[in-house]
RONU-383119 format. One line per field, with one value per residue (C-alpha): residue number from 0; residue in three letters; z, x, y. Coordinates in steps of 0.02 Angstrom, whole numbers, plus 50000, padded with zeros to 5 digits. Each point is the difference from the previous one (the first is absolute). Layout:
num = (NUM; ...)
residu = (ala; ...)
pz = (Z; ...)
px = (X; ...)
py = (Y; ...)
***
This chain:
num = (0; 1; 2; 3; 4; 5; 6; 7; 8; 9; 10; 11; 12; 13; 14; 15; 16; 17; 18; 19; 20; 21; 22; 23; 24; 25; 26; 27; 28; 29; 30; 31; 32; 33; 34; 35; 36; 37; 38; 39; 40; 41; 42; 43; 44; 45; 46; 47; 48; 49; 50; 51; 52; 53; 54; 55; 56; 57; 58; 59; 60; 61; 62; 63; 64; 65; 66; 67; 68; 69; 70; 71; 72; 73; 74; 75; 76; 77; 78; 79; 80; 81; 82; 83; 84; 85; 86; 87; 88; 89; 90; 91; 92; 93; 94; 95; 96; 97; 98; 99; 100; 101; 102; 103; 104; 105; 106; 107; 108; 109; 110; 111; 112; 113; 114; 115; 116; 117; 118; 119; 120)
residu = (unk; unk; unk; unk; unk; unk; unk; unk; unk; unk; unk; unk; unk; unk; unk; unk; unk; unk; unk; unk; unk; unk; unk; unk; unk; unk; unk; unk; unk; unk; unk; unk; unk; unk; unk; unk; unk; unk; unk; unk; unk; unk; unk; unk; unk; unk; unk; unk; unk; unk; unk; unk; unk; unk; unk; unk; unk; unk; unk; unk; unk; unk; unk; unk; unk; unk; unk; unk; unk; unk; unk; unk; unk; unk; unk; unk; unk; unk; unk; unk; unk; unk; unk; unk; unk; unk; unk; unk; unk; unk; unk; unk; unk; unk; unk; unk; unk; unk; unk; unk; unk; unk; unk; unk; unk; unk; unk; unk; unk; unk; unk; unk; unk; unk; unk; unk; unk; unk; unk; unk; unk)
pz = (47056; 50095; 50023; 49885; 49856; 50039; 49982; 49828; 49930; 50095; 50013; 50164; 50056; 49984; 50101; 50136; 50000; 50022; 50144; 50084; 49977; 50074; 50152; 50024; 49993; 50130; 50117; 49990; 50030; 50147; 50172; 50085; 50057; 50103; 50108; 50058; 50101; 49903; 49831; 49926; 49859; 49905; 50021; 49837; 50079; 50176; 50054; 50166; 50011; 49922; 49873; 49840; 49953; 49839; 49999; 49932; 50140; 50150; 50065; 50084; 50155; 50164; 50174; 50062; 49876; 50015; 49873; 49963; 49899; 49956; 50169; 50102; 50087; 49969; 50091; 50040; 49932; 50011; 49822; 49900; 49814; 49916; 49810; 49847; 49864; 49848; 50053; 50170; 50164; 50120; 50188; 50125; 50171; 50145; 50123; 49990; 50133; 49965; 50040; 50118; 50029; 50187; 50124; 50045; 50157; 50142; 50064; 49931; 49962; 50053; 49852; 50099; 50073; 49970; 49865; 50101; 50167; 50006; 50142; 50124; 49968)
px = (49524; 50163; 50142; 50112; 49878; 49976; 50185; 50001; 49868; 50018; 50145; 50098; 49940; 49818; 50036; 50084; 49853; 49877; 50101; 50005; 49812; 49968; 50107; 49915; 49828; 50053; 50063; 49834; 49900; 50105; 49945; 50157; 50121; 50159; 50032; 50173; 50013; 49892; 50018; 49876; 50040; 49878; 50034; 50007; 50006; 49976; 50051; 50021; 50184; 50006; 49937; 50054; 49999; 50036; 50187; 49979; 49881; 50085; 50176; 50092; 49890; 50056; 49932; 49822; 49858; 49811; 49893; 49823; 49855; 49913; 49977; 50012; 50167; 50050; 50166; 50168; 50151; 50189; 50066; 50160; 50027; 50016; 50010; 49974; 49898; 49983; 49891; 49957; 50093; 49960; 50009; 50002; 49918; 50115; 49856; 49817; 49876; 49814; 49905; 49851; 49862; 49992; 50140; 50038; 49919; 50109; 49864; 49884; 49827; 49856; 49893; 49839; 50047; 49874; 50046; 49942; 49918; 49838; 49971; 49859; 49840)
py = (44348; 49974; 50123; 49895; 50018; 50185; 50036; 49917; 50117; 50163; 50122; 49996; 50173; 49942; 49843; 50104; 50122; 49858; 49928; 50171; 50023; 49827; 50043; 50169; 49920; 49870; 50138; 50092; 49840; 49940; 50056; 49933; 50134; 50003; 50152; 50052; 50159; 50123; 49915; 49874; 49879; 49886; 49813; 49902; 49826; 49934; 49825; 49911; 50043; 50173; 50125; 50087; 50185; 50092; 50029; 50177; 50052; 49923; 50020; 49857; 49991; 49923; 49993; 50017; 50027; 49997; 49908; 50060; 49933; 50162; 50085; 49839; 49973; 49819; 49985; 50075; 49909; 50005; 49985; 49989; 50029; 49831; 50000; 50107; 49916; 50113; 50147; 49924; 50006; 49858; 50016; 49856; 50001; 49967; 50019; 50050; 50053; 50000; 50158; 49983; 50127; 49965; 49975; 49819; 49930; 49939; 49883; 49866; 50067; 49886; 49946; 50027; 50169; 50141; 50124; 50150; 50040; 50095; 50124; 49967; 50095)
***
């Protein structure tokens, strides 16, 4: 059943209620979050060049934000507000930096190097 057929048979308030319930269920299912300062907002969509938030939840964000998948820090990005599309606000990445668990090495690690040294007995 498509949304066009639904609007022919159901009153407008029911159609709007179904759309809101669908959006709420998607927010609960999604693990993606964007964190700005102390505030966290659920991400509705994530693409290679940006992401979308619910327009009611998120203000016009700018600057540095951190993106998380559950508790895992994915990357830090510099963003700008791009477009409003209905109930969604899209943001574009100007720059993104992946998050790494370990600091980067400033030397080439030998493939055959030992992982650890054992003390002499």
